[in-house]
All heavy atoms as TSV, in Angstrom:
chain	resi	resn	atom	element	x	y	z
A	1	MET	N	N	9.325	21.809	30.677
A	1	MET	CA	C	9.221	21.047	29.555
A	1	MET	C	C	7.992	21.305	28.790
A	1	MET	O	O	6.992	21.493	29.442
A	1	MET	CB	C	9.286	19.578	29.827
A	1	MET	CG	C	10.607	19.087	30.467
A	1	MET	SD	S	10.457	17.254	31.115
A	1	MET	CE	C	10.865	16.514	29.655
A	2	GLN	N	N	8.091	21.275	27.548
A	2	GLN	CA	C	6.916	21.713	26.659
A	2	GLN	C	C	6.146	20.320	26.251
A	2	GLN	O	O	6.835	19.421	25.736
A	2	GLN	CB	C	7.398	22.413	25.481
A	2	GLN	CG	C	6.401	23.240	24.648
A	2	GLN	CD	C	6.983	24.013	23.588
A	2	GLN	OE1	O	8.175	23.815	23.236
A	2	GLN	NE2	N	6.166	24.992	23.040
A	3	ASN	N	N	4.944	20.414	26.125
A	3	ASN	CA	C	4.160	19.298	25.763
A	3	ASN	C	C	3.884	19.445	24.277
A	3	ASN	O	O	3.007	20.092	23.819
A	3	ASN	CB	C	2.780	19.172	26.495
A	3	ASN	CG	C	1.964	18.089	26.362
A	3	ASN	OD1	O	2.564	16.990	25.534
A	3	ASN	ND2	N	0.833	17.886	26.827
A	4	THR	N	N	4.622	18.707	23.447
A	4	THR	CA	C	4.435	18.823	21.992
A	4	THR	C	C	3.856	17.510	21.646
A	4	THR	O	O	4.211	16.466	21.937
A	4	THR	CB	C	5.796	19.044	21.282
A	4	THR	OG1	O	6.654	17.864	21.627
A	4	THR	CG2	C	6.443	20.284	21.641
A	5	PRO	N	N	2.854	17.667	20.647
A	5	PRO	CA	C	2.204	16.363	20.187
A	5	PRO	C	C	3.246	15.587	19.220
A	5	PRO	O	O	3.974	16.186	18.521
A	5	PRO	CB	C	1.018	16.905	19.301
A	5	PRO	CG	C	1.371	18.244	18.997
A	5	PRO	CD	C	2.223	18.823	20.104
A	6	LYS	N	N	3.149	14.338	19.245
A	6	LYS	CA	C	4.011	13.475	18.426
A	6	LYS	C	C	3.371	13.383	17.005
A	6	LYS	O	O	2.150	13.375	16.953
A	6	LYS	CB	C	4.212	12.106	19.044
A	6	LYS	CG	C	4.900	11.998	20.278
A	6	LYS	CD	C	5.043	10.553	20.726
A	6	LYS	CE	C	5.751	10.663	22.090
A	6	LYS	NZ	N	5.962	9.239	22.629
A	7	ARG	N	N	4.268	13.505	15.985
A	7	ARG	CA	C	3.759	13.398	14.701
A	7	ARG	C	C	3.835	11.900	14.149
A	7	ARG	O	O	4.898	11.398	14.134
A	7	ARG	CB	C	4.641	14.206	13.836
A	7	ARG	CG	C	4.100	14.337	12.455
A	7	ARG	CD	C	4.807	15.493	11.694
A	7	ARG	NE	N	4.599	15.384	10.238
A	7	ARG	CZ	C	3.559	15.926	9.738
A	7	ARG	NH1	N	2.682	16.518	10.339
A	7	ARG	NH2	N	3.402	15.732	8.282
A	8	ARG	N	N	2.750	11.335	13.949
A	8	ARG	CA	C	2.635	9.943	13.473
A	8	ARG	C	C	2.494	9.893	11.973
A	8	ARG	O	O	1.822	10.711	11.483
A	8	ARG	CB	C	1.492	9.237	14.100
A	8	ARG	CG	C	1.586	9.048	15.599
A	8	ARG	CD	C	0.542	8.349	16.167
A	8	ARG	NE	N	0.583	8.074	17.715
A	8	ARG	CZ	C	-0.195	7.492	18.431
A	8	ARG	NH1	N	-1.189	7.035	17.873
A	8	ARG	NH2	N	0.069	7.233	19.649
A	9	PRO	N	N	3.117	8.861	11.471
A	9	PRO	CA	C	2.862	8.686	9.967
A	9	PRO	C	C	1.385	8.104	9.795
A	9	PRO	O	O	0.764	7.586	10.609
A	9	PRO	CB	C	3.917	7.680	9.553
A	9	PRO	CG	C	4.189	7.021	10.791
A	9	PRO	CD	C	4.111	7.992	11.927
A	10	HIS	N	N	0.925	8.434	8.541
A	10	HIS	CA	C	-0.479	7.903	8.251
A	10	HIS	C	C	-0.508	6.419	8.262
A	10	HIS	O	O	0.359	5.754	7.621
A	10	HIS	CB	C	-0.814	8.450	6.836
A	10	HIS	CG	C	-0.995	9.849	6.747
A	10	HIS	ND1	N	-1.905	10.625	7.378
A	10	HIS	CD2	C	-0.195	10.763	6.115
A	10	HIS	CE1	C	-1.927	11.928	7.233
A	10	HIS	NE2	N	-0.888	11.996	6.357
A	11	ARG	N	N	-1.439	5.900	8.819
A	11	ARG	CA	C	-1.696	4.466	8.842
A	11	ARG	C	C	-3.126	4.237	8.741
A	11	ARG	O	O	-3.909	4.619	9.472
A	11	ARG	CB	C	-1.163	3.743	10.099
A	11	ARG	CG	C	0.228	3.781	10.271
A	11	ARG	CD	C	0.718	2.964	11.462
A	11	ARG	NE	N	2.151	2.762	11.379
A	11	ARG	CZ	C	2.979	3.484	12.166
A	11	ARG	NH1	N	2.452	4.416	12.915
A	11	ARG	NH2	N	4.348	3.286	11.942
A	12	ASN	N	N	-3.600	3.742	7.586
A	12	ASN	CA	C	-5.040	3.620	7.325
A	12	ASN	C	C	-5.436	2.193	6.646
A	12	ASN	O	O	-4.538	1.746	6.015
A	12	ASN	CB	C	-5.623	4.821	6.666
A	12	ASN	CG	C	-4.903	5.070	5.299
A	12	ASN	OD1	O	-4.124	4.175	4.792
A	12	ASN	ND2	N	-5.019	6.245	4.811
A	13	ARG	N	N	-6.677	1.760	6.922
A	13	ARG	CA	C	-7.064	0.530	6.284
A	13	ARG	C	C	-7.360	0.617	4.913
A	13	ARG	O	O	-7.242	-0.303	4.110
A	13	ARG	CB	C	-8.243	-0.036	7.175
A	13	ARG	CG	C	-7.924	-0.391	8.498
A	13	ARG	CD	C	-9.286	-0.810	9.377
A	13	ARG	NE	N	-10.282	0.048	9.190
A	13	ARG	CZ	C	-10.699	0.835	10.145
A	13	ARG	NH1	N	-9.904	0.922	11.141
A	13	ARG	NH2	N	-11.619	1.778	10.023
A	14	ARG	N	N	-7.932	1.817	4.560
A	14	ARG	CA	C	-8.112	2.003	3.092
A	14	ARG	C	C	-6.916	1.901	2.201
A	14	ARG	O	O	-6.921	1.307	1.190
A	14	ARG	CB	C	-8.808	3.339	2.903
A	14	ARG	CG	C	-9.221	3.578	1.543
A	14	ARG	CD	C	-10.050	4.887	1.339
A	14	ARG	NE	N	-11.383	4.788	1.855
A	14	ARG	CZ	C	-12.006	5.627	2.715
A	14	ARG	NH1	N	-11.312	6.701	3.000
A	14	ARG	NH2	N	-13.195	5.454	3.132
A	15	GLY	N	N	-5.821	2.483	2.719
A	15	GLY	CA	C	-4.556	2.384	2.027
A	15	GLY	C	C	-4.083	1.039	1.876
A	15	GLY	O	O	-3.433	0.548	0.971
A	16	LEU	N	N	-4.301	0.175	3.032
A	16	LEU	CA	C	-3.910	-1.114	2.941
A	16	LEU	C	C	-4.718	-1.989	1.906
A	16	LEU	O	O	-4.101	-2.745	1.118
A	16	LEU	CB	C	-4.162	-1.801	4.354
A	16	LEU	CG	C	-3.674	-3.151	4.596
A	16	LEU	CD1	C	-2.163	-3.177	4.783
A	16	LEU	CD2	C	-4.244	-3.696	5.900
A	17	PHE	N	N	-5.930	-1.758	1.743
A	17	PHE	CA	C	-6.767	-2.553	0.737
A	17	PHE	C	C	-6.561	-1.962	-0.632
A	17	PHE	O	O	-6.264	-2.763	-1.596
A	17	PHE	CB	C	-8.252	-2.261	1.088
A	17	PHE	CG	C	-9.290	-2.668	0.045
A	17	PHE	CD1	C	-9.352	-4.103	-0.017
A	17	PHE	CD2	C	-9.829	-1.952	-0.936
A	17	PHE	CE1	C	-10.128	-4.611	-1.034
A	17	PHE	CE2	C	-10.623	-2.481	-1.801
A	17	PHE	CZ	C	-10.844	-3.817	-1.968
A	18	LEU	N	N	-6.463	-0.646	-0.763
A	18	LEU	CA	C	-6.026	-0.037	-2.082
A	18	LEU	C	C	-4.685	-0.471	-2.656
A	18	LEU	O	O	-4.476	-0.791	-3.869
A	18	LEU	CB	C	-6.168	1.466	-2.003
A	18	LEU	CG	C	-6.146	2.232	-3.285
A	18	LEU	CD1	C	-7.342	1.822	-4.192
A	18	LEU	CD2	C	-6.209	3.710	-3.026
A	19	GLY	N	N	-3.672	-0.556	-1.770
A	19	GLY	CA	C	-2.493	-0.963	-2.010
A	19	GLY	C	C	-2.416	-2.417	-2.476
A	19	GLY	O	O	-1.562	-2.923	-3.360
A	20	ALA	N	N	-3.232	-3.221	-1.810
A	20	ALA	CA	C	-3.379	-4.741	-2.222
A	20	ALA	C	C	-3.843	-4.769	-3.508
A	20	ALA	O	O	-3.367	-5.643	-4.311
A	20	ALA	CB	C	-4.035	-5.457	-1.074
A	21	VAL	N	N	-4.808	-4.119	-3.841
A	21	VAL	CA	C	-5.602	-4.305	-5.151
A	21	VAL	C	C	-4.630	-3.833	-6.324
A	21	VAL	O	O	-4.449	-4.431	-7.285
A	21	VAL	CB	C	-6.948	-3.570	-5.183
A	21	VAL	CG1	C	-7.395	-3.545	-6.482
A	21	VAL	CG2	C	-7.916	-4.170	-4.215
A	22	ILE	N	N	-4.051	-2.636	-6.136
A	22	ILE	CA	C	-3.250	-2.032	-7.056
A	22	ILE	C	C	-2.062	-2.846	-7.389
A	22	ILE	O	O	-1.559	-3.057	-8.449
A	22	ILE	CB	C	-3.080	-0.539	-6.790
A	22	ILE	CG1	C	-4.231	0.300	-7.078
A	22	ILE	CG2	C	-1.938	-0.018	-7.713
A	22	ILE	CD1	C	-4.049	1.646	-6.548
A	23	GLY	N	N	-1.433	-3.232	-6.199
A	23	GLY	CA	C	-0.268	-4.065	-6.207
A	23	GLY	C	C	-0.489	-5.509	-6.926
A	23	GLY	O	O	0.342	-5.951	-7.645
A	24	ALA	N	N	-1.642	-6.006	-6.649
A	24	ALA	CA	C	-2.034	-7.222	-7.311
A	24	ALA	C	C	-2.116	-7.139	-8.852
A	24	ALA	O	O	-1.666	-7.991	-9.554
A	24	ALA	CB	C	-3.152	-7.950	-6.720
A	25	VAL	N	N	-2.780	-6.077	-9.206
A	25	VAL	CA	C	-2.894	-5.992	-10.673
A	25	VAL	C	C	-1.497	-5.710	-11.358
A	25	VAL	O	O	-1.222	-6.284	-12.378
A	25	VAL	CB	C	-3.880	-4.724	-11.031
A	25	VAL	CG1	C	-3.913	-4.310	-12.438
A	25	VAL	CG2	C	-5.302	-5.188	-10.562
A	26	ALA	N	N	-0.740	-4.736	-10.782
A	26	ALA	CA	C	0.578	-4.577	-11.295
A	26	ALA	C	C	1.528	-5.781	-11.182
A	26	ALA	O	O	2.250	-6.058	-12.149
A	26	ALA	CB	C	1.246	-3.340	-10.556
A	27	GLY	N	N	1.409	-6.479	-10.034
A	27	GLY	CA	C	2.170	-7.706	-9.908
A	27	GLY	C	C	1.818	-8.723	-10.961
A	27	GLY	O	O	2.689	-9.572	-11.352
A	28	TYR	N	N	0.498	-8.852	-11.323
A	28	TYR	CA	C	0.135	-9.897	-12.315
A	28	TYR	C	C	0.798	-9.590	-13.559
A	28	TYR	O	O	1.361	-10.632	-14.187
A	28	TYR	CB	C	-1.424	-9.760	-12.490
A	28	TYR	CG	C	-1.861	-10.596	-13.671
A	28	TYR	CD1	C	-1.844	-12.007	-13.572
A	28	TYR	CD2	C	-2.229	-9.930	-14.869
A	28	TYR	CE1	C	-2.356	-12.780	-14.575
A	28	TYR	CE2	C	-2.706	-10.779	-15.918
A	28	TYR	CZ	C	-2.666	-12.143	-15.831
A	28	TYR	OH	O	-3.065	-12.879	-16.901
A	29	PHE	N	N	0.736	-8.283	-13.997
A	29	PHE	CA	C	1.295	-8.148	-15.303
A	29	PHE	C	C	2.944	-8.198	-15.242
A	29	PHE	O	O	3.503	-8.728	-16.291
A	29	PHE	CB	C	1.063	-6.675	-15.813
A	29	PHE	CG	C	-0.473	-6.685	-16.332
A	29	PHE	CD1	C	-1.322	-5.902	-15.568
A	29	PHE	CD2	C	-0.923	-7.278	-17.304
A	29	PHE	CE1	C	-2.696	-5.801	-15.876
A	29	PHE	CE2	C	-2.133	-7.379	-17.700
A	29	PHE	CZ	C	-3.091	-6.516	-17.016
A	30	ALA	N	N	3.471	-7.826	-14.234
A	30	ALA	CA	C	4.922	-8.038	-14.011
A	30	ALA	C	C	5.360	-9.498	-14.056
A	30	ALA	O	O	6.262	-9.908	-14.629
A	30	ALA	CB	C	5.457	-7.169	-12.884
A	31	GLY	N	N	4.561	-10.278	-13.228
A	31	GLY	CA	C	4.854	-11.646	-13.136
A	31	GLY	C	C	4.496	-12.411	-14.426
A	31	GLY	O	O	5.293	-13.468	-14.748
A	32	ARG	N	N	3.534	-11.938	-15.156
A	32	ARG	CA	C	3.287	-12.591	-16.419
A	32	ARG	C	C	4.515	-12.420	-17.317
A	32	ARG	O	O	4.755	-13.328	-18.184
A	32	ARG	CB	C	1.964	-12.063	-17.224
A	32	ARG	CG	C	1.421	-12.930	-18.229
A	32	ARG	CD	C	0.215	-12.328	-18.694
A	32	ARG	NE	N	0.215	-11.076	-19.435
A	32	ARG	CZ	C	-0.613	-10.547	-20.204
A	32	ARG	NH1	N	-1.910	-11.113	-20.203
A	32	ARG	NH2	N	-0.326	-9.488	-20.839
A	33	ALA	N	N	5.146	-11.223	-17.408
A	33	ALA	CA	C	6.235	-10.995	-18.228
A	33	ALA	C	C	7.339	-11.925	-17.798
A	33	ALA	O	O	8.161	-12.104	-18.760
A	33	ALA	CB	C	6.524	-9.598	-18.101
A	34	LEU	N	N	7.376	-12.145	-16.559
A	34	LEU	CA	C	8.653	-13.073	-16.033
A	34	LEU	C	C	8.301	-14.478	-15.999
A	34	LEU	O	O	9.197	-15.245	-15.824
A	34	LEU	CB	C	8.947	-12.496	-14.545
A	34	LEU	CG	C	9.577	-11.037	-14.669
A	34	LEU	CD1	C	9.865	-10.638	-13.116
A	34	LEU	CD2	C	10.887	-10.904	-15.450
A	35	GLY	N	N	6.949	-14.797	-16.321
A	35	GLY	CA	C	6.713	-16.245	-16.420
A	35	GLY	C	C	5.965	-16.772	-15.188
A	35	GLY	O	O	5.503	-18.080	-15.275
A	36	ASN	N	N	5.618	-16.144	-14.160
A	36	ASN	CA	C	4.998	-16.513	-13.027
A	36	ASN	C	C	3.996	-15.641	-12.472
A	36	ASN	O	O	4.295	-14.840	-11.574
A	36	ASN	CB	C	5.900	-17.017	-12.015
A	36	ASN	CG	C	5.228	-17.942	-10.847
A	36	ASN	OD1	O	3.953	-18.056	-10.894
A	36	ASN	ND2	N	6.081	-18.448	-9.913
A	37	PRO	N	N	2.788	-15.429	-13.035
A	37	PRO	CA	C	1.898	-14.426	-12.547
A	37	PRO	C	C	1.277	-14.581	-11.195
A	37	PRO	O	O	1.108	-13.632	-10.413
A	37	PRO	CB	C	0.721	-14.462	-13.614
A	37	PRO	CG	C	0.861	-15.794	-14.256
A	37	PRO	CD	C	2.194	-16.248	-14.232
A	38	ALA	N	N	1.194	-15.820	-10.664
A	38	ALA	CA	C	0.757	-16.005	-9.357
A	38	ALA	C	C	1.722	-15.403	-8.269
A	38	ALA	O	O	1.340	-14.819	-7.402
A	38	ALA	CB	C	0.617	-17.482	-9.056
A	39	MET	N	N	2.951	-15.685	-8.486
A	39	MET	CA	C	3.946	-15.095	-7.638
A	39	MET	C	C	3.991	-13.683	-7.719
A	39	MET	O	O	4.238	-12.970	-6.697
A	39	MET	CB	C	5.349	-15.698	-7.919
A	39	MET	CG	C	6.255	-15.534	-6.788
A	39	MET	SD	S	5.653	-16.306	-5.329
A	39	MET	CE	C	7.098	-16.475	-4.455
A	40	GLY	N	N	3.768	-13.020	-8.950
A	40	GLY	CA	C	3.759	-11.639	-9.092
A	40	GLY	C	C	2.500	-10.903	-8.319
A	40	GLY	O	O	2.711	-9.925	-7.773
A	41	ILE	N	N	1.383	-11.642	-8.266
A	41	ILE	CA	C	0.355	-11.142	-7.641
A	41	ILE	C	C	0.602	-11.021	-6.144
A	41	ILE	O	O	0.215	-10.143	-5.467
A	41	ILE	CB	C	-1.044	-12.038	-7.878
A	41	ILE	CG1	C	-1.533	-11.772	-9.316
A	41	ILE	CG2	C	-2.154	-11.761	-6.886
A	41	ILE	CD1	C	-2.503	-12.754	-9.761
A	42	VAL	N	N	1.125	-12.168	-5.565
A	42	VAL	CA	C	1.425	-12.199	-4.170
A	42	VAL	C	C	2.461	-11.188	-3.722
A	42	VAL	O	O	2.227	-10.405	-2.764
A	42	VAL	CB	C	1.956	-13.581	-3.722
A	42	VAL	CG1	C	2.377	-13.593	-2.231
A	42	VAL	CG2	C	0.855	-14.559	-3.951
A	43	LEU	N	N	3.407	-10.990	-4.465
A	43	LEU	CA	C	4.568	-10.072	-4.197
A	43	LEU	C	C	4.134	-8.631	-4.358
A	43	LEU	O	O	4.388	-7.671	-3.676
A	43	LEU	CB	C	5.767	-10.303	-4.938
A	43	LEU	CG	C	6.587	-11.478	-4.586
A	43	LEU	CD1	C	7.736	-11.774	-5.509
A	43	LEU	CD2	C	6.948	-11.523	-3.145
A	44	GLY	N	N	3.224	-8.445	-5.404
A	44	GLY	CA	C	2.568	-7.124	-5.664
A	44	GLY	C	C	1.644	-6.629	-4.496
A	44	GLY	O	O	1.599	-5.522	-4.266
A	45	MET	N	N	0.874	-7.589	-4.076
A	45	MET	CA	C	-0.119	-7.315	-2.915
A	45	MET	C	C	0.659	-6.918	-1.668
A	45	MET	O	O	0.370	-5.913	-0.958
A	45	MET	CB	C	-0.921	-8.572	-2.636
A	45	MET	CG	C	-2.038	-8.794	-3.603
A	45	MET	SD	S	-2.969	-10.250	-3.271
A	45	MET	CE	C	-3.735	-9.759	-1.789
A	46	VAL	N	N	1.719	-7.626	-1.387
A	46	VAL	CA	C	2.433	-7.354	-0.243
A	46	VAL	C	C	3.204	-5.989	-0.391
A	46	VAL	O	O	3.044	-5.068	0.589
A	46	VAL	CB	C	3.549	-8.473	0.165
A	46	VAL	CG1	C	4.486	-8.088	1.157
A	46	VAL	CG2	C	2.778	-9.637	0.499
A	47	ALA	N	N	3.808	-5.802	-1.397
A	47	ALA	CA	C	4.520	-4.548	-1.643
A	47	ALA	C	C	3.670	-3.263	-1.639
A	47	ALA	O	O	3.823	-2.252	-1.054
A	47	ALA	CB	C	5.443	-4.646	-2.931
A	48	GLY	N	N	2.525	-3.436	-2.358
A	48	GLY	CA	C	1.638	-2.272	-2.525
A	48	GLY	C	C	0.931	-1.978	-1.255
A	48	GLY	O	O	0.722	-0.853	-0.901
A	49	SER	N	N	0.421	-3.052	-0.503
A	49	SER	CA	C	-0.266	-2.673	0.639
A	49	SER	C	C	0.764	-2.179	1.697
A	49	SER	O	O	0.363	-1.219	2.572
A	49	SER	CB	C	-0.870	-3.954	1.238
A	49	SER	OG	O	0.024	-5.020	1.462
A	50	ALA	N	N	1.958	-2.560	1.698
A	50	ALA	CA	C	2.874	-2.087	2.729
A	50	ALA	C	C	3.240	-0.515	2.462
A	50	ALA	O	O	3.341	0.309	3.299
A	50	ALA	CB	C	4.172	-2.758	2.684
A	51	LEU	N	N	3.338	-0.273	1.187
A	51	LEU	CA	C	3.601	1.098	0.808
A	51	LEU	C	C	2.495	2.041	1.016
A	51	LEU	O	O	2.582	3.107	1.676
A	51	LEU	CB	C	4.008	1.153	-0.686
A	51	LEU	CG	C	4.278	2.515	-1.303
A	51	LEU	CD1	C	5.480	3.168	-0.623
A	51	LEU	CD2	C	4.466	2.600	-2.771
A	52	LEU	N	N	1.182	1.674	0.631
A	52	LEU	CA	C	0.102	2.610	0.848
A	52	LEU	C	C	-0.582	2.538	2.267
A	52	LEU	O	O	-1.324	3.303	2.622
A	52	LEU	CB	C	-1.067	2.280	-0.132
A	52	LEU	CG	C	-0.796	2.671	-1.707
A	52	LEU	CD1	C	-1.879	2.439	-2.506
A	52	LEU	CD2	C	-0.338	4.119	-1.768
A	53	TYR	N	N	-0.068	1.479	3.024
A	53	TYR	CA	C	-0.459	1.614	4.497
A	53	TYR	C	C	0.047	2.754	5.221
A	53	TYR	O	O	-0.462	3.327	5.989
A	53	TYR	CB	C	-0.037	0.237	5.085
A	53	TYR	CG	C	-0.463	0.209	6.609
A	53	TYR	CD1	C	-1.861	0.218	6.893
A	53	TYR	CD2	C	0.483	-0.026	7.581
A	53	TYR	CE1	C	-2.190	-0.003	8.272
A	53	TYR	CE2	C	-0.050	-0.276	8.875
A	53	TYR	CZ	C	-1.416	-0.170	9.188
A	53	TYR	OH	O	-1.663	-0.266	10.549
A	54	ARG	N	N	1.291	3.122	4.969
A	54	ARG	CA	C	1.962	4.252	5.490
A	54	ARG	C	C	1.768	5.511	4.782
A	54	ARG	O	O	1.832	6.560	5.426
A	54	ARG	CB	C	3.584	3.972	5.389
A	54	ARG	CG	C	4.080	2.711	6.144
A	54	ARG	CD	C	3.836	3.053	7.699
A	54	ARG	NE	N	4.493	4.184	8.120
A	54	ARG	CZ	C	5.677	4.155	8.827
A	54	ARG	NH1	N	6.149	2.941	9.371
A	54	ARG	NH2	N	6.248	5.268	9.176
A	55	VAL	N	N	1.526	5.638	3.484
A	55	VAL	CA	C	1.311	6.797	2.826
A	55	VAL	C	C	-0.184	6.995	2.565
A	55	VAL	O	O	-0.939	6.052	2.218
A	55	VAL	CB	C	1.979	6.597	1.333
A	55	VAL	CG1	C	1.634	7.983	0.557
A	55	VAL	CG2	C	3.345	6.525	1.530
A	56	ASN	N	N	-0.648	8.187	2.911
A	56	ASN	CA	C	-2.031	8.414	2.748
A	56	ASN	C	C	-2.470	8.528	1.297
A	56	ASN	O	O	-2.122	9.476	0.597
A	56	ASN	CB	C	-2.416	9.763	3.538
A	56	ASN	CG	C	-3.913	9.959	3.778
A	56	ASN	OD1	O	-4.712	9.031	3.314
A	56	ASN	ND2	N	-4.225	10.973	4.334
A	57	PRO	N	N	-3.369	7.608	0.777
A	57	PRO	CA	C	-3.618	7.679	-0.570
A	57	PRO	C	C	-4.748	8.579	-1.055
A	57	PRO	O	O	-5.185	8.590	-2.064
A	57	PRO	CB	C	-4.025	6.146	-0.983
A	57	PRO	CG	C	-4.641	5.822	0.384
A	57	PRO	CD	C	-3.876	6.437	1.507
A	58	GLY	N	N	-5.220	9.494	-0.146
A	58	GLY	CA	C	-6.261	10.375	-0.580
A	58	GLY	C	C	-6.575	11.380	0.581
A	58	GLY	O	O	-6.056	11.398	1.702
A	59	PRO	N	N	-7.514	12.260	0.209
A	59	PRO	CA	C	-7.812	13.369	1.214
A	59	PRO	C	C	-8.960	12.786	2.187
A	59	PRO	O	O	-9.697	13.801	2.569
A	59	PRO	CB	C	-8.440	14.407	0.329
A	59	PRO	CG	C	-9.008	13.693	-0.914
A	59	PRO	CD	C	-8.166	12.455	-1.058
A	60	TRP	N	N	-9.005	11.604	2.434
A	60	TRP	CA	C	-10.084	11.136	3.392
A	60	TRP	C	C	-10.020	11.540	4.857
A	60	TRP	O	O	-10.958	11.622	5.567
A	60	TRP	CB	C	-10.283	9.671	3.279
A	60	TRP	CG	C	-10.603	9.226	1.895
A	60	TRP	CD1	C	-11.731	9.370	1.277
A	60	TRP	CD2	C	-9.695	8.511	0.922
A	60	TRP	NE1	N	-11.609	8.913	-0.045
A	60	TRP	CE2	C	-10.503	8.226	-0.298
A	60	TRP	CE3	C	-8.347	8.080	1.084
A	60	TRP	CZ2	C	-9.846	7.734	-1.255
A	60	TRP	CZ3	C	-7.810	7.530	-0.091
A	60	TRP	CH2	C	-8.522	7.263	-1.210
A	61	ASN	N	N	-8.843	11.659	5.338
A	61	ASN	CA	C	-8.531	11.967	6.695
A	61	ASN	C	C	-8.352	13.495	7.001
A	61	ASN	O	O	-7.803	13.669	8.087
A	61	ASN	CB	C	-7.296	11.171	7.244
A	61	ASN	CG	C	-7.563	9.709	7.267
A	61	ASN	OD1	O	-8.727	9.300	7.345
A	61	ASN	ND2	N	-6.475	8.925	7.030
A	62	ARG	N	N	-8.686	14.321	6.143
A	62	ARG	CA	C	-8.563	15.767	6.459
A	62	ARG	C	C	-9.699	16.239	7.338
A	62	ARG	O	O	-10.894	15.835	7.160
A	62	ARG	CB	C	-8.533	16.625	5.165
A	62	ARG	CG	C	-7.312	16.327	4.322
A	62	ARG	CD	C	-7.232	17.196	3.095
A	62	ARG	NE	N	-6.147	16.897	2.374
A	62	ARG	CZ	C	-5.890	17.204	1.224
A	62	ARG	NH1	N	-6.760	17.944	0.543
A	62	ARG	NH2	N	-4.782	17.013	0.483
A	63	PRO	N	N	-9.416	17.205	8.121
A	63	PRO	CA	C	-10.448	17.674	9.021
A	63	PRO	C	C	-11.548	18.520	8.343
A	63	PRO	O	O	-11.213	18.988	7.283
A	63	PRO	CB	C	-9.756	18.557	10.112
A	63	PRO	CG	C	-8.489	18.791	9.546
A	63	PRO	CD	C	-8.131	17.757	8.479
């Protein structure tokens, strides 16, 4: 049997924070257009942080 390293997706705290901030701003404007900016902020934070937690948002983790 060959010992192959497992490939893990990127998971980083910086992406979590950056996604929450960007998602909150985008959610505010989307929620304001739909009539409820507070709910847009909350949903935007959750969606943005979940997306950028898995996707590496920059070259910070390169060797």
